[in-house]
C-alpha positions as CSV (number, residue, x, y, z in Angstrom):
1,X,46.7,12.3,8.0
2,X,45.9,15.8,8.3
3,X,42.9,16.7,10.8
4,X,39.3,16.5,8.7
5,X,37.7,19.6,7.1
6,X,35.2,21.8,9.5
7,X,32.2,19.9,10.8
8,X,29.2,21.9,10.4
9,X,25.6,21.4,11.3
10,X,22.5,22.1,9.4
11,X,19.1,21.6,10.9
12,X,16.1,20.4,9.4
13,X,13.6,20.5,12.1
14,X,14.8,19.4,15.3
15,X,17.3,16.9,13.2
16,X,21.0,18.0,13.4
17,X,22.8,17.1,9.9
18,X,26.6,17.0,9.8
19,X,27.8,18.2,6.7
20,X,31.6,19.6,5.5
21,X,32.6,22.1,2.5
22,X,35.6,21.3,1.1
23,X,37.3,24.0,-2.3
24,X,35.7,26.9,-3.5
25,X,35.5,25.8,-7.2
26,X,33.0,27.8,-9.4
27,X,30.0,25.1,-9.3
28,X,28.9,23.5,-6.0
29,X,28.5,19.7,-5.8
30,X,27.0,18.0,-2.9
31,X,27.5,14.0,-2.5
32,X,24.9,12.0,-1.6
33,X,26.7,8.7,-0.1
34,X,25.8,5.3,-0.1
35,X,24.3,3.2,2.8
36,X,26.9,4.3,5.9
37,X,29.6,7.0,6.0
38,X,31.3,9.1,9.0
39,X,32.9,12.5,7.9
40,X,35.8,12.3,10.4
41,X,36.5,8.5,9.8
42,X,36.5,9.1,6.0
43,X,39.5,11.2,5.9
44,X,41.2,8.9,7.8
45,X,41.1,6.6,4.6
46,X,43.5,7.1,1.6
47,X,40.9,6.2,-0.9
48,X,38.0,8.7,0.3
49,X,40.7,11.6,1.1
50,X,42.2,11.1,-2.1
51,X,38.7,10.9,-4.3
52,X,37.3,14.1,-2.1
53,X,40.6,15.9,-2.5
54,X,40.3,15.2,-6.4
55,X,36.3,16.7,-6.8
56,X,37.5,19.9,-4.8
57,X,39.7,20.6,-7.2
58,X,37.3,21.3,-9.9
59,X,33.8,21.8,-7.2
60,X,33.1,23.1,-4.4
61,X,32.6,20.1,-2.6
62,X,29.8,19.2,0.1
63,X,29.6,16.4,2.1
64,X,27.2,15.3,5.0
65,X,26.4,12.2,6.9
66,X,22.8,11.1,6.1
67,X,20.5,11.4,8.9
68,X,21.0,8.4,11.4
69,X,24.3,7.7,10.4
70,X,27.7,8.7,10.9
71,X,27.8,12.4,13.0
72,X,24.6,13.1,12.4
73,X,21.1,12.9,14.4
74,X,18.9,9.9,14.2
75,X,15.8,11.8,15.1
76,X,12.5,10.5,16.6
77,X,11.3,7.6,14.2
78,X,13.1,6.2,10.7
79,X,12.8,8.8,8.2
80,X,11.2,8.2,5.1
81,X,12.8,9.1,1.8
82,X,11.0,12.3,1.4
83,X,12.5,13.8,4.8
84,X,15.9,12.1,3.9
85,X,15.7,14.7,0.8
86,X,14.6,17.5,2.8
87,X,17.8,17.1,4.7
88,X,20.0,17.7,1.2
89,X,18.0,20.9,0.6
90,X,18.7,21.6,4.4
91,X,22.4,21.0,4.1
92,X,22.4,23.1,0.6
93,X,20.4,25.8,2.4
94,X,23.1,26.2,5.1
95,X,26.0,26.2,2.8
96,X,24.8,28.8,0.7
97,X,23.9,26.7,-2.3
98,X,21.4,28.2,-4.6
99,X,22.4,24.7,-7.0
100,X,24.7,22.1,-7.4
101,X,25.5,19.1,-9.2
102,X,23.9,16.3,-7.3
103,X,25.8,13.0,-7.0
104,X,24.5,10.0,-5.4
105,X,26.4,6.8,-5.0
106,X,24.1,3.4,-4.8
107,X,21.5,3.4,-2.4
108,X,22.4,7.6,-2.3
109,X,20.8,7.4,-5.8
110,X,17.0,7.1,-4.2
111,X,17.8,10.3,-2.4
112,X,19.5,11.9,-5.5
113,X,17.0,11.6,-7.9
114,X,13.9,12.5,-5.6
115,X,15.9,15.7,-4.7
116,X,16.5,16.4,-8.8
117,X,13.0,15.6,-9.6
118,X,11.3,18.0,-6.8
119,X,13.8,20.6,-6.7
120,X,14.9,21.1,-10.6
121,X,15.5,24.3,-10.0
122,X,18.0,23.9,-8.0
123,X,19.9,20.7,-10.0
124,X,22.2,21.7,-12.2
125,X,23.3,18.2,-13.3
126,X,22.6,14.7,-11.8
127,X,25.0,12.0,-11.3
128,X,24.3,8.4,-10.1
129,X,27.1,5.7,-9.3
130,X,25.7,2.2,-9.7
131,X,21.9,3.0,-9.3
132,X,19.3,0.4,-8.5
133,X,15.9,-0.6,-9.6
134,X,14.3,-2.7,-7.0
135,X,11.2,-5.0,-7.5
136,X,10.4,-5.7,-3.7
137,X,11.4,-8.0,-0.7
138,X,11.9,-11.5,-2.3
139,X,14.0,-14.5,-0.8
140,X,17.5,-12.8,-1.5
141,X,16.9,-9.4,0.4
142,X,15.0,-11.4,3.4
143,X,18.0,-13.3,3.9
144,X,20.6,-10.5,3.1
145,X,18.6,-8.4,5.9
146,X,18.6,-11.4,8.6
147,X,22.6,-11.2,7.9
148,X,22.6,-7.3,8.4
149,X,20.5,-8.0,11.8
150,X,22.8,-10.3,13.3
151,X,26.1,-9.9,11.9
152,X,26.1,-5.8,11.2
153,X,29.6,-5.0,12.2
154,X,31.3,-7.7,12.4
155,X,35.0,-8.6,10.7
156,X,33.1,-11.7,8.6
157,X,30.3,-9.9,7.4
158,X,32.4,-7.1,6.1
159,X,34.8,-9.6,4.6
160,X,31.5,-11.0,2.8
161,X,30.6,-8.0,1.6
162,X,33.6,-7.0,0.4
163,X,34.8,-10.6,-1.2
164,X,31.5,-10.0,-3.3
165,X,31.2,-6.5,-4.2
166,X,34.9,-5.2,-4.1
167,X,37.7,-7.8,-4.3
168,X,40.3,-5.0,-4.5
169,X,39.9,-3.9,-1.3
170,X,39.4,-7.8,0.6
171,X,42.9,-8.4,-0.9
172,X,44.8,-5.8,1.5
173,X,44.6,-7.0,5.7
174,X,44.5,-3.0,6.3
175,X,41.6,-2.1,3.6
176,X,39.4,-5.1,5.5
177,X,40.2,-3.9,8.8
178,X,39.1,0.0,7.5
179,X,36.4,-0.9,6.2
180,X,35.1,-3.2,9.6
181,X,35.5,-0.2,11.2
182,X,33.8,2.0,8.5
183,X,30.4,-0.3,8.8
184,X,30.8,0.4,12.6
185,X,31.2,4.0,12.9
186,X,28.4,4.6,10.1
187,X,25.7,3.1,11.5
188,X,24.4,0.5,14.3
189,X,23.2,-2.6,13.4
190,X,19.5,-1.5,14.2
191,X,19.8,1.6,11.5
192,X,21.8,-0.5,8.9
193,X,19.1,-2.9,9.2
194,X,16.3,-0.4,8.7
195,X,18.4,1.3,5.4
196,X,18.2,-1.7,3.9
197,X,14.8,-2.5,4.5
198,X,13.7,1.2,3.6
199,X,15.9,0.7,0.5
200,X,14.5,-2.4,-0.7
201,X,10.9,-1.3,-0.4
202,X,11.4,1.9,-2.3
203,X,10.5,1.9,-5.8
204,X,11.5,4.9,-8.1
205,X,10.4,3.8,-11.7
206,X,7.4,6.5,-11.4
207,X,10.0,9.3,-9.9
208,X,12.7,8.8,-13.1
209,X,10.9,10.4,-15.9
210,X,10.1,13.3,-14.2
211,X,14.0,14.2,-13.7
212,X,14.6,17.3,-16.4
213,X,18.4,17.9,-14.8
214,X,21.0,16.8,-17.2
215,X,21.8,13.2,-15.9
216,X,24.9,11.4,-16.1
217,X,24.5,7.3,-15.0
218,X,28.0,5.3,-14.1
219,X,28.4,1.7,-13.8
220,X,31.5,-0.3,-13.1
221,X,31.3,-4.2,-13.5
222,X,28.8,-6.3,-15.0
223,X,26.5,-6.3,-11.6
224,X,24.3,-4.1,-11.8
225,X,24.8,-2.8,-15.1
226,X,20.7,-4.2,-16.0
227,X,19.6,-2.1,-13.1
228,X,21.8,1.5,-14.5
229,X,20.9,0.5,-18.0
230,X,17.2,0.6,-16.7
231,X,17.3,4.1,-15.0
232,X,19.2,5.4,-17.6
233,X,16.5,4.4,-20.2
234,X,13.9,5.9,-17.6
235,X,15.5,8.9,-17.3
236,X,14.7,11.3,-20.5
237,X,17.7,12.8,-22.3
238,X,20.0,10.9,-19.8
239,X,23.6,9.6,-20.7
240,X,25.3,6.5,-19.7
241,X,29.3,5.8,-19.0
242,X,30.8,2.4,-18.2
243,X,33.8,2.7,-16.1
244,X,37.0,0.5,-16.1
245,X,37.0,-2.3,-13.1
246,X,34.9,-4.9,-11.6
247,X,34.0,-3.8,-8.0
248,X,30.6,-3.1,-7.4
249,X,30.8,-0.9,-4.2
250,X,33.7,1.9,-3.3
251,X,33.3,4.9,-5.9
252,X,36.4,6.3,-4.8
253,X,37.9,3.1,-7.1
254,X,37.3,5.0,-10.2
255,X,39.4,8.1,-9.8
256,X,38.5,8.8,-13.5
257,X,35.1,9.6,-12.1
258,X,36.0,13.0,-11.1
259,X,37.4,13.8,-14.6
260,X,33.8,12.3,-16.4
261,X,31.8,14.2,-13.8
262,X,33.6,17.8,-14.7
263,X,33.6,17.3,-18.1
264,X,29.3,16.4,-17.7
265,X,28.6,19.2,-15.5
266,X,30.8,21.9,-17.1
267,X,28.6,21.0,-20.3
268,X,25.2,21.6,-18.7
269,X,23.3,24.8,-18.4
270,X,22.1,26.2,-15.0
271,X,19.3,25.4,-14.0
272,X,15.9,26.9,-15.5
273,X,12.9,28.0,-14.0
274,X,11.1,24.2,-14.9
275,X,7.8,24.0,-16.0
276,X,7.1,20.3,-15.2
277,X,8.5,19.1,-11.2
278,X,7.5,16.0,-9.2
279,X,4.7,16.9,-6.8
280,X,2.3,15.3,-4.4
281,X,-1.2,16.2,-4.9
282,X,-3.8,15.9,-1.9
283,X,-7.5,16.2,-2.3
284,X,-9.9,16.2,0.5
285,X,-14.0,16.7,-0.1
286,X,-16.6,16.9,3.0
287,X,-19.3,13.5,3.1
288,X,-22.4,14.5,2.7
289,X,-22.2,18.3,2.5
290,X,-26.3,18.0,1.2
291,X,-27.5,17.0,4.2
292,X,-25.5,19.0,6.3
293,X,-26.8,22.1,4.7
294,X,-30.5,20.8,4.8
295,X,-30.1,20.0,8.2
296,X,-28.2,23.3,9.7
297,X,-29.1,25.7,7.0
298,X,-27.3,28.1,5.1
299,X,-26.1,30.3,7.7
300,X,-25.4,27.4,9.9
301,X,-23.8,25.5,7.3
302,X,-21.4,28.5,6.4
303,X,-20.5,28.6,10.0
304,X,-19.4,25.4,10.2
305,X,-17.5,25.2,6.8
306,X,-15.6,28.1,7.8
307,X,-14.2,26.3,10.7
308,X,-13.8,23.5,8.7
309,X,-11.5,25.6,6.6
310,X,-9.8,26.8,9.3
311,X,-8.8,23.6,10.8
312,X,-7.5,22.3,7.3
313,X,-5.3,25.4,6.6
314,X,-4.3,25.0,10.0
315,X,-2.9,21.8,9.4
316,X,-1.7,22.8,5.9
317,X,0.3,25.0,7.1
318,X,2.0,22.3,9.8
319,X,2.9,20.2,7.4
320,X,4.5,22.2,4.9
321,X,1.7,21.7,2.2
322,X,0.5,24.5,-0.1
323,X,-3.3,25.6,-1.1
324,X,-3.5,25.5,-4.6
325,X,-7.7,25.4,-4.7
326,X,-10.7,25.5,-2.8
327,X,-13.8,24.7,-4.8
328,X,-16.8,24.5,-2.6
329,X,-16.5,21.7,0.3
330,X,-13.1,20.5,-0.7
331,X,-9.3,21.6,-0.9
332,X,-6.5,20.8,-3.7
333,X,-2.9,21.0,-2.1
334,X,0.2,20.0,-2.9
335,X,3.5,19.2,-0.9
336,X,6.8,18.2,-1.7
337,X,6.6,14.6,-0.4
338,X,3.9,12.2,0.2
339,X,4.5,11.2,3.8
340,X,3.5,14.7,4.7
341,X,0.7,14.9,2.8
342,X,-0.7,11.4,4.6
343,X,-0.4,12.8,7.7
344,X,-1.8,15.8,6.8
345,X,-4.6,14.2,5.5
346,X,-4.6,11.8,8.6
347,X,-5.0,14.6,11.1
348,X,-7.6,16.5,8.9
349,X,-9.8,13.5,9.0
350,X,-9.4,13.2,13.0
351,X,-9.8,16.8,13.7
352,X,-12.9,17.3,11.6
353,X,-14.7,14.7,13.4
354,X,-14.6,16.7,16.1
355,X,-16.7,19.1,14.1
356,X,-19.2,16.4,13.4
357,X,-17.9,16.1,9.9
358,X,-16.3,13.2,7.8
359,X,-13.8,13.9,4.8
360,X,-12.4,11.5,2.2
361,X,-9.1,11.8,0.9
362,X,-6.9,10.8,-2.0
363,X,-3.1,11.6,-2.3
364,X,-0.8,10.6,-5.8
365,X,2.6,11.5,-6.3
366,X,3.3,12.6,-10.1
367,X,4.5,15.0,-12.9
368,X,2.6,18.1,-12.8
369,X,3.1,20.8,-15.2
370,X,3.4,24.8,-13.9
371,X,1.3,27.6,-15.6
372,X,1.3,31.3,-14.0
373,X,1.5,29.6,-10.4
374,X,-1.3,27.1,-10.9
375,X,-0.5,23.2,-11.4
376,X,-2.1,20.9,-13.6
377,X,-1.3,17.8,-15.3
378,X,-2.6,14.0,-15.5
379,X,-1.1,13.7,-12.1
380,X,-3.9,16.2,-10.8
381,X,-6.4,14.6,-12.2
382,X,-5.1,11.0,-10.6
383,X,-5.4,12.5,-7.0
384,X,-9.1,14.0,-7.5
385,X,-10.1,10.5,-8.9
386,X,-8.6,8.7,-6.1
387,X,-10.4,10.8,-3.6
388,X,-14.0,10.1,-5.2
389,X,-12.7,6.3,-4.4
390,X,-12.7,7.0,-0.5
391,X,-14.9,5.7,1.8
392,X,-15.9,8.3,4.7
393,X,-12.9,8.8,7.0
394,X,-10.6,7.2,4.7
395,X,-7.5,8.1,2.8
396,X,-6.3,6.7,-0.3
397,X,-3.2,6.6,-2.0
398,X,-1.5,5.0,-5.2
399,X,1.3,2.4,-5.6
400,X,3.4,4.9,-6.5
401,X,2.4,7.4,-3.1
402,X,3.2,3.5,-1.5
403,X,6.4,3.0,-2.8
404,X,7.8,6.4,-2.0
405,X,7.1,6.2,1.9
406,X,8.7,2.9,2.2
407,X,10.3,2.7,5.9
408,X,8.6,5.7,7.2
409,X,6.4,3.6,9.3
410,X,2.8,4.2,7.1
411,X,0.9,0.9,7.0
412,X,-1.3,0.4,3.9
413,X,-4.3,-2.2,3.4
414,X,-4.6,-2.9,-0.7
415,X,-7.8,-1.7,-2.1
416,X,-7.0,-3.5,-5.5
417,X,-6.7,-2.2,-9.1
418,X,-9.0,0.3,-10.4
419,X,-9.5,2.4,-14.0
420,X,-10.1,5.9,-13.2
421,X,-11.9,8.3,-14.9
422,X,-10.1,10.3,-17.7
423,X,-6.8,7.9,-16.7
424,X,-5.1,5.7,-19.0
425,X,-4.6,2.1,-17.6
426,X,-5.3,0.4,-14.0
427,X,-4.0,1.9,-10.8
428,X,-3.4,0.1,-7.5
429,X,-5.0,1.9,-4.8
430,X,-4.2,1.4,-1.1
431,X,-6.1,2.7,1.9
432,X,-3.8,4.1,4.9
433,X,-4.5,2.2,7.9
434,X,-1.8,3.7,10.5
435,X,1.4,5.2,11.0
């Protein structure tokens, strides 16, 4: 077969993400693959090559290997979902793409959906193939994880996956051998285990209603149809299309997908400046400020407060947070993702102890309203109320935040269900205990 297109590298921090650009269509389309991929080996498959070539006839197609898979760097630790989402942005920046159709397949739907909710102005349309909704790690998931850990990359395990998810490929010996190699060159056993574990622990129900891009949900076969229907229900104004066939895996087994995407994307308007966006909010507050003022006097307290503010602003810059408001001794900041907000809060809490201070902090991720550069909405109120529940030195988060940072290494301790003043319903609260 002909050689694969040129491999290029985008960089997010110190991590290199391998990508390719194929075709010169008028609209960019970035493909977020499922669990594993390999930009060289994919082009040796008659299925992937035909699928990519068809997309490249209609779009400027941008392909990449996710962090830790294929030709891309792994990084120092297994990445949180927001880090992988930022890899998508880094690839699009490197490819000089200002807005794109974002196509996610299976677990790639998590990254695609979070990107669309976080960067609506850069998302022309969102297309999700076989998206899932998981409710946690149960017995079935634990059994699957044990099989991944012990048998990843073996022909026997590859055959089991094909029999269950893509019988059309299992029927051909050449396809069976190719698929086993696809797993091997896509990810190591340890990375495959971590990928699967993170997917099972990630919950997207609170993110999906924040998506404002035109969205098309594609489903094939009965397995996963209920999940796809739930995803379509949660995304405002989304459309759902059922594709012919029964195979759950293998987006390339439906050649009509390219036609569906082309028809849908060409009918979508270019992204407008959003008035709502998915945002992580962080609130911090100094504990016992009145007592400190009484002890130090007004001048001494102002000097200490200036040192506190300088420390907080240094860490906000380090973790790419944006200061939104400073009221007395507290900060309100926003982030593109919750893991950075948590780590920023932890670093600030540790740093201010050297000044003889303690802070309390609260983190929440939700849909926020944008008005003349200001951030408002119920998500902001929730973040402030959560911070108010924290003990000295404690960083509290909502269940939404905990679900979004699955697999990042951040540990939590449950703090129960709470009613938050002025906010409907009850909210699960967790204390950050490590990470």
